[in-house]
C-alpha positions in Angstrom: 37.2 -8.6 8.6 40.3 -6.5 8.5 39.6 -5.4 4.9 36.6 -3.5 6.0 38.8 -1.0 7.8 40.2 0.2 4.5 36.9 1.7 3.4 34.0 3.7 4.9 30.6 2.0 5.2 28.9 5.0 3.7 31.0 4.7 0.6 30.2 1.1 0.2 26.5 1.9 0.6 26.8 4.5 -2.2 28.5 2.0 -4.5 25.9 -0.7 -3.7 22.9 1.6 -4.2 24.2 2.9 -7.5 24.9 -0.6 -8.8 21.5 -1.9 -7.7 19.4 1.1 -8.8 21.4 1.9 -12.0 21.8 5.7 -11.5 23.3 8.3 -9.2 20.0 10.1 -8.9 18.1 7.0 -7.8 20.8 6.1 -5.3 20.8 9.7 -3.9 17.0 9.5 -3.5 17.2 6.2 -1.6 20.1 7.4 0.6 18.6 10.8 1.3 21.6 12.8 0.0 22.5 14.8 -3.0 23.7 13.4 -6.3 27.0 15.2 -5.8 27.5 13.5 -2.4 26.9 10.1 -4.0 29.4 10.9 -6.7 32.0 12.0 -4.2 31.5 8.9 -2.1 32.1 6.7 -5.2 35.3 8.5 -6.1 36.6 8.3 -2.6 35.8 4.7 -2.1 37.2 3.7 -5.5 40.5 5.4 -4.4 40.4 3.4 -1.1 39.8 0.2 -3.0 42.5 1.0 -5.6 40.1 -0.2 -8.4 37.5 1.4 -10.7 34.0 0.0 -9.9 32.2 2.2 -12.4 33.0 3.5 -15.9 31.8 7.1 -16.6 30.0 7.9 -19.8 27.6 10.5 -21.2 24.7 8.4 -20.2 25.8 7.9 -16.6 27.8 5.2 -14.8 28.0 1.5 -15.6 29.9 -1.2 -13.7 33.3 -2.4 -14.9 33.8 -6.1 -15.2 35.3 -6.1 -11.7 32.6 -3.8 -10.5 29.8 -6.3 -11.5 31.4 -9.1 -9.5 32.1 -6.7 -6.6 28.6 -5.2 -6.5 26.9 -8.5 -6.6 28.7 -9.6 -3.4 28.2 -6.1 -1.9 24.4 -6.3 -2.4 24.4 -9.8 -0.7 26.4 -8.4 2.2 24.0 -5.4 2.7 21.0 -7.7 2.5 22.5 -9.8 5.2 23.1 -6.7 7.4 19.5 -5.5 6.7 18.1 -8.9 7.8 20.1 -8.8 11.0 18.9 -5.3 11.9 15.3 -6.3 11.1 15.7 -9.3 13.4 16.8 -7.1 16.2 13.9 -4.7 15.6 11.4 -7.5 15.5 12.6 -8.6 19.0 10.6 -5.8 20.7 7.3 -7.4 21.5 5.9 -4.2 22.8 5.8 -2.5 19.4 3.7 -3.8 16.5 4.8 -2.3 13.1 2.1 -2.4 10.4 2.5 -1.4 6.8 -0.8 -0.4 5.2 -2.1 1.6 2.2 -2.8 5.2 3.0 -6.5 5.2 1.9 -7.2 2.0 3.9 -5.5 3.5 6.9 -7.2 6.9 6.9 -10.7 5.8 5.9 -11.0 2.5 7.9 -8.2 1.4 10.1 -7.1 4.5 12.0 -10.6 5.4 13.3 -10.7 1.9 14.9 -7.3 1.9 16.5 -8.4 3.7 19.7 -10.5 0.6 20.5 -7.6 -1.7 19.8 -5.3 0.4 22.1 -7.9 0.2 24.9 -8.2 -3.6 24.6 -4.4 -4.1 24.2 -2.5 -1.4 26.2 0.5 -3.6 26.3 1.2 -3.1 22.6 2.2 0.2 20.9 1.3 0.5 17.2 3.5 1.9 14.6 1.9 2.5 11.2 3.8 2.9 7.9 1.8 4.2 4.9 2.9 2.3 1.8 1.4 0.4 -1.2 4.5 -1.6 -2.4 4.8 -5.2 -1.4 7.1 -5.6 1.5 9.3 -8.5 2.6 8.9 -8.8 6.4 12.2 -10.8 6.5 14.3 -7.8 5.3 12.5 -5.0 7.0 11.1 -4.0 10.4 7.5 -4.7 9.3 5.7 -7.2 11.5 2.5 -7.2 9.4 1.4 -5.7 6.1 -2.1 -5.2 4.7 -2.2 -5.2 0.9 -4.7 -5.3 -1.9 -4.0 -7.6 -4.8 -4.6 -11.0 -6.3 -2.4 -12.9 -3.8 0.0 -15.6 -4.8 3.1 -13.7 -3.8 6.2 -15.7 -3.4 8.4 -16.0 -0.3 5.9 -14.4 2.1 2.8 -15.7 4.0 -0.4 -14.1 2.8 -3.9 -14.8 4.3 -7.0 -13.4 2.7 -8.7 -10.8 4.9 -11.6 -9.6 2.7 -12.6 -9.9 -1.0 -13.0 -6.5 -2.6 -16.6 -5.8 -3.6 -17.5 -2.5 -5.4 -20.7 -0.6 -5.6 -21.9 3.0 -6.4 -22.2 5.6 -3.6 -23.3 9.2 -3.6 -24.8 11.9 -1.4 -28.4 11.4 -0.2 -29.8 14.2 -2.3 -28.4 12.8 -5.5 -29.5 9.2 -4.5 -33.1 10.4 -4.5 -32.9 10.8 -8.3 -31.5 7.3 -8.8 -34.5 4.9 -9.0 -32.9 2.2 -11.1 -29.2 1.4 -12.1 -29.8 2.9 -15.6 -30.3 6.3 -13.9 -26.6 6.4 -13.1 -26.0 7.0 -16.8 -27.6 10.5 -16.4 -25.7 11.4 -13.2 -22.3 13.0 -12.9 -19.6 10.4 -12.3 -16.6 10.9 -10.1 -13.5 9.0 -11.4 -10.2 8.0 -9.8 -7.9 8.0 -12.8 -5.3 5.9 -10.9 -7.8 3.1 -10.1 -7.3 -0.3 -11.6 -11.0 -1.1 -11.4 -13.4 0.2 -14.1 -17.1 0.8 -13.9 -17.9 -2.1 -16.2 -17.2 -4.6 -13.4 -20.4 -3.3 -11.8 -22.3 -2.2 -14.9 -21.9 -5.1 -17.3 -23.9 -7.6 -15.2 -26.7 -5.1 -15.3 -26.6 -4.8 -19.1 -25.0 -1.3 -19.0 -21.7 0.0 -20.4 -19.1 2.4 -19.0 -19.1 4.2 -22.4 -22.6 5.5 -21.6 -21.6 7.2 -18.4 -21.8 11.0 -18.1 -18.8 13.2 -17.6 -17.8 14.3 -14.2 -14.8 15.3 -12.0 -11.6 13.2 -11.9 -9.1 12.8 -9.0 -5.9 10.9 -8.5 -6.8 9.4 -5.1 -9.8 7.4 -3.9 -10.0 9.4 -0.7 -10.4 12.6 -2.6 -13.1 10.9 -4.7 -14.9 9.9 -1.6 -14.8 13.5 -0.3 -16.2 14.7 -3.6 -19.0 12.2 -3.4 -19.9 13.3 0.1 -19.9 16.9 -1.1 -22.5 16.0 -3.7 -20.3 16.2 -6.8 -21.4 12.9 -8.3 -21.5 9.1 -8.0 -18.4 7.1 -7.4 -17.5 3.5 -7.4 -16.5 2.5 -3.8 -15.9 -0.5 -1.7 -16.6 -1.5 1.9 -13.4 -0.3 3.7 -13.5 3.0 1.8 -17.1 4.0 2.2 -18.5 2.1 5.3 -18.0 4.8 7.9 -19.5 7.5 5.6 -22.5 5.2 4.9 -23.0 4.6 8.6 -23.0 8.3 9.3 -25.5 9.0 6.6 -23.1 11.2 4.6 -23.3 8.8 1.7 -25.8 6.2 0.6 -25.5 3.2 -1.7 -28.5 3.7 -4.1 -28.6 0.0 -5.2 -28.1 -3.3 -3.5 -26.0 -4.9 -6.2 -22.4 -5.6 -5.4 -19.7 -6.7 -7.8 -16.7 -8.8 -6.8 -13.3 -7.7 -8.3 -10.3 -9.9 -8.8 -8.7 -8.2 -5.9 -8.8 -8.9 -2.1 -7.2 -7.5 1.1 -4.4 -9.7 2.4 -2.6 -10.0 5.7 1.1 -10.4 4.8 3.7 -11.7 7.2 7.0 -13.6 7.2 7.0 -17.1 5.8 10.2 -18.0 7.7 9.8 -16.7 11.2 7.5 -17.9 13.9 4.5 -15.6 14.3 4.8 -13.6 17.5 1.8 -13.2 19.8 1.4 -9.5 19.0 0.8 -10.4 15.3 -1.7 -13.2 16.2 -3.6 -10.9 18.5 -3.9 -8.1 15.9 -4.9 -10.6 13.2 -7.8 -11.8 15.4 -8.8 -8.3 16.2 -8.9 -7.0 12.6 -10.8 -10.1 11.4 -13.4 -9.4 14.1 -13.7 -5.8 13.0 -14.1 -6.8 9.4 -16.9 -9.3 10.3 -18.6 -6.6 12.3 -18.4 -4.2 9.4 -19.9 -6.7 6.9 -22.7 -7.5 9.3 -23.5 -3.8 9.7 -23.2 -3.0 6.0 -26.2 -5.1 5.0 -28.4 -2.3 6.3 -26.8 0.2 3.8 -27.5 -1.9 0.7 -30.0 0.0 -1.3 -31.5 3.4 -0.7 -35.1 4.1 0.1 -36.5 7.5 -0.9 -38.4 9.3 1.9 
């Protein structure tokens, strides 16, 4: 490994990031430095190597023929280093690192973690809020909870909960909703980033999303939920989003009908490493919590006017 002494590791990281991501700006964002710092690292490292790795043009930088071969090997090398670091991090059985979507974490998981901590004081939890699919073999993530259709390659995925959707609203607004068709006359709260449309719930009832009234729009499901609690309209929700607000009486589900989407919640772990005890324990705990939620939610299906 004597050749490694001729270059700085940070310079090699800069070269690899630019080659993999395709731009100085993207590499700077990943490395947490300025674009100018990445550019200087490239110039310095190319001088140490004695070869040009990138060609400069008005459109940015592109690898030279040598650069393409060099960068391919460099990426493989950094992936190997990343896996080694992840292996060392995973060796700590006292810390369980979980990657979870922010809305699922804030509206369902986090309020229940105090109970988990009391039952399992030997384990410290570390939560990372993210929505992108993670590879547990090349990160320090022990377990991820993701929403999707499943079928991901090179990871182990176990279904936790099928996603069912249904309308929810504040109690005062629910008193005006006697039948599903009444939703067409109520203000509707929409999440413009949602990949689920109202017709999933409306079509089986002979209704159409085009007939819905206008209402407020948001870019986040948690904000939509807060707006519904405030009485701004009816929103399309699901169990893990709305359950606690339904239990507290801040929201009601006016109708008993539920619609199943093509998505589910999945527990994602490594397909290549033995599953540690801390992951097995958490999986059993969260499945029990989901079962308890579903059993309790039956009493919230449908709203009875006083």
